[in-house]
KOLKE-579346 format. One line per 5 residues: number of its first residue (from 1); their letters; for each residue x negated, y, z of N, C-alpha, C. Coordinates in steps of 0.1 Angstrom, whole numbers. Example, Ala and Ser with C-alpha at 12.3 -4.5 7.8 and 13.67 -1.06 7.14 Angstrom:
BEGIN
1 = as = -132 -57 78 -123 -45 78 -132 -33 78 ~ -128 -22 71 -137 -11 71 -129 0 79
***
This chain:
BEGIN
1 = mravv = 13 171 -136 10 171 -122 23 167 -115 ~ 21 161 -104 32 156 -96 29 160 -81 ~ 40 164 -74 39 168 -60 51 162 -52 ~ 47 157 -41 58 154 -31 58 165 -21 ~ 69 171 -20 70 184 -12 80 181 0
6 = qrvse = 75 183 12 83 181 24 84 194 32 ~ 97 197 35 99 209 44 95 205 58 ~ 86 213 64 81 209 77 83 220 88 ~ 83 216 100 82 226 111 68 227 116 ~ 60 217 113 45 218 115 39 207 107
11 = arvtv = 26 208 104 18 198 97 3 201 99 ~ -4 190 99 -19 192 100 -26 180 94 ~ -38 182 90 -47 172 84 -60 171 92 ~ -63 159 96 -76 158 103 -85 148 95 ~ -98 151 96 -108 142 90 -119 140 101
16 = agetv = -121 127 104 -131 123 114 -128 130 128 ~ -115 132 131 -112 138 144 -112 153 144 ~ -115 160 133 -116 174 131 -103 179 123 ~ -96 188 129 -85 194 121 -91 203 110 ~ -88 200 97 -93 207 86 -83 217 80
21 = gaieg = -70 214 83 -59 223 79 -47 221 87 ~ -40 232 90 -28 231 98 -18 242 96 ~ -5 240 96 4 251 95 15 249 105 ~ 21 260 109 34 260 117 45 265 108 ~ 56 259 108 67 262 99 77 272 104
26 = pglcv = 87 274 96 90 266 85 80 268 74 ~ 77 257 67 67 257 56 68 244 48 ~ 59 242 39 59 230 31 46 223 32 ~ 47 210 33 35 201 32 36 195 18 ~ 26 197 10 26 193 -4 15 183 -7
31 = lvgvt = 19 171 -12 9 162 -16 8 163 -32 ~ -4 165 -37 -5 168 -51 -13 157 -58 ~ -7 152 -69 -14 142 -77 -16 147 -91 ~ -28 143 -96 -32 148 -110 -34 136 -119 ~ -29 138 -131 -31 127 -141 -40 133 -152
36 = hddtp = -43 124 -162 -54 127 -172 -51 140 -181 ~ -38 142 -184 -36 153 -193 -32 166 -186 ~ -34 167 -173 -31 179 -166 -41 190 -169 ~ -37 203 -168 -45 214 -172 -44 225 -162 ~ -53 235 -162 -52 247 -154 -38 254 -155
41 = akaaq = -33 254 -167 -19 260 -169 -9 252 -162 ~ -9 239 -161 0 231 -153 -2 234 -139 ~ -14 235 -134 -17 239 -120 -10 252 -117 ~ -12 262 -125 -5 275 -123 10 274 -122 ~ 15 266 -132 30 264 -132 34 257 -119
46 = larkl = 27 247 -114 31 240 -102 30 250 -90 ~ 20 259 -90 18 268 -79 30 278 -79 ~ 34 283 -90 46 292 -91 59 285 -86 ~ 60 272 -90 72 265 -86 72 263 -71 ~ 61 259 -65 60 257 -51 63 270 -43
51 = wtlrl = 58 281 -48 60 294 -41 74 299 -41 ~ 82 295 -52 95 301 -54 106 291 -52 ~ 103 278 -50 114 268 -49 121 270 -36 ~ 134 270 -37 143 273 -25 145 260 -17 ~ 136 257 -8 137 245 0 138 248 15
56 = lpade = 136 260 19 136 264 33 150 267 38 ~ 152 267 51 165 269 56 172 282 51 ~ 185 282 50 193 293 45 192 305 54 ~ 194 317 48 195 329 55 209 331 61 ~ 212 342 66 225 345 73 236 345 63
61 = dgveq = 233 346 50 243 346 39 245 332 33 ~ 238 322 39 239 308 34 230 305 22 ~ 221 314 18 213 312 7 199 305 11 ~ 196 294 5 183 288 8 172 297 4 ~ 161 296 11 150 305 9 137 297 4
66 = scsdl = 128 305 -2 116 299 -7 104 304 2 ~ 92 298 0 80 303 7 78 318 5 ~ 81 322 -8 79 336 -11 88 345 -4 ~ 100 341 -1 110 349 6 106 351 21 ~ 100 340 27 97 341 41 82 342 44
71 = aapll = 74 343 34 59 342 36 55 330 44 ~ 62 319 40 60 306 47 47 300 42 ~ 40 293 51 28 286 48 30 273 40 ~ 19 269 33 19 256 27 6 249 31 ~ 7 236 33 -4 227 35 -5 218 22
76 = visqf = -15 220 14 -17 213 1 -28 202 3 ~ -24 190 -1 -33 179 1 -34 170 -12 ~ -46 168 -17 -47 160 -28 -43 145 -25 ~ -36 139 -35 -31 125 -32 -31 118 -45 ~ -42 111 -49 -43 104 -61 -33 92 -62
81 = tlygd = -28 87 -51 -19 76 -50 -5 79 -56 ~ -2 92 -58 10 96 -64 12 90 -78 ~ 1 87 -84 1 81 -98 -2 66 -97 ~ 0 60 -86 -1 45 -85 11 39 -92 ~ 8 27 -98 19 20 -106 20 6 -99
86 = arkgr = 31 3 -93 33 -10 -86 44 -18 -93 ~ 47 -15 -106 57 -23 -112 54 -37 -115 ~ 41 -40 -116 37 -54 -119 29 -59 -107 ~ 31 -72 -104 22 -78 -93 24 -72 -80 ~ 14 -74 -71 15 -70 -57 5 -59 -54
91 = rptwn = -3 -55 -64 -14 -45 -62 -11 -33 -71 ~ -10 -21 -66 -8 -10 -76 -21 -8 -84 ~ -19 -2 -96 -30 2 -104 -30 17 -103 ~ -42 23 -105 -44 37 -104 -48 43 -117 ~ -46 36 -128 -50 41 -142 -45 55 -145
96 = aaapg = -33 58 -141 -27 71 -145 -33 83 -136 ~ -40 80 -126 -46 90 -117 -59 95 -124 ~ -60 108 -124 -72 114 -130 -84 112 -120 ~ -96 110 -125 -107 108 -116 -111 121 -109 ~ -118 120 -98 -121 131 -90 -127 143 -97
101 = pvaep = -137 142 -106 -142 153 -113 -132 161 -121 ~ -121 154 -125 -110 161 -132 -100 167 -122 ~ -96 158 -112 -85 162 -103 -89 173 -93 ~ -101 172 -88 -104 182 -77 -103 197 -82 ~ -109 200 -94 -107 214 -98 -93 218 -100
106 = lvdev = -84 209 -104 -70 212 -107 -63 214 -94 ~ -66 206 -84 -59 208 -70 -64 222 -65 ~ -77 224 -66 -82 237 -62 -76 249 -69 ~ -72 247 -82 -65 257 -90 -51 260 -85 ~ -44 249 -81 -31 251 -75 -32 260 -62
111 = varlr = -42 257 -54 -44 264 -42 -48 279 -45 ~ -57 281 -54 -61 294 -58 -49 302 -63 ~ -41 296 -72 -30 303 -77 -20 307 -67 ~ -17 298 -57 -8 300 -46 -13 312 -38 ~ -26 313 -35 -32 324 -28 -31 337 -35
116 = elgak = -32 336 -49 -31 348 -57 -17 354 -56 ~ -7 345 -55 7 349 -53 11 354 -40 ~ 1 353 -30 3 358 -17 6 348 -6 ~ 4 335 -10 7 324 0 -4 322 10 ~ 0 319 22 -10 314 32 -11 299 29
121 = vetgr = -22 294 26 -24 280 22 -35 274 30 ~ -32 262 36 -42 254 42 -44 241 34 ~ -55 234 35 -57 223 27 -63 211 34 ~ -63 200 28 -70 188 33 -84 189 27 ~ -91 178 27 -105 177 22 -105 167 11
126 = fgadm = -108 171 -1 -107 162 -13 -116 150 -11 ~ -110 138 -14 -118 126 -13 -121 120 1 ~ -117 127 11 -119 123 25 -109 113 29 ~ -112 106 39 -102 97 46 -95 106 56 ~ -83 111 52 -75 121 59 -64 114 67
131 = qvalv = -61 120 79 -49 116 86 -40 129 85 ~ -27 126 81 -18 137 79 -7 135 90 ~ -4 145 98 7 144 108 16 156 105 ~ 29 153 105 38 164 102 52 161 109 ~ 60 171 110 73 170 114 82 175 103
136 = ndgpf = 88 165 96 96 168 84 109 173 89 ~ 113 185 85 124 193 89 136 189 80 ~ 145 181 85 157 178 78 162 163 80 ~ 155 153 76 143 153 67 147 159 53 ~ 137 165 47 139 172 34 126 169 26
141 = tvive = 127 161 16 116 158 7 120 158 -7 ~ 113 164 -16 116 164 -31 103 161 -38 ~ 105 156 -50 94 153 -60 95 164 -71 ~ 83 170 -73 83 180 -84 72 176 -94 ~ 76 176 -107 67 173 -118 67 185 -127
146 = v = 55 188 -132 53 198 -142 45 193 -153
***
């Protein structure tokens, strides 16, 4: 699994003009891509990593904090294009991206595991034409692979 993680002060996803998920920060906006050999165990590993990764602003002692430290929210959005390959030609291929019937349950598993850990999680809508708006705080963006 692959995730692009952005520290945000706010983020939201709309589908056909309707807001389907929104958070106020500090928090994380997480784009999640799934490939063919991903498993529920990898989804659980990604959830634990997202919950405990110290990407949020430092406390008074100068120590960066995690979502678990601050009970910070996460907006998790499925993003098959994270497995696009544009090394050849002018059109990316999507061969490495898992098909919807494989990917959707694994993205749902990430969300479920985050919630089990105590996270407040908002989501996009799998397979929909989504518009994502966010304020990247920093800017601060990292790629996480498990």
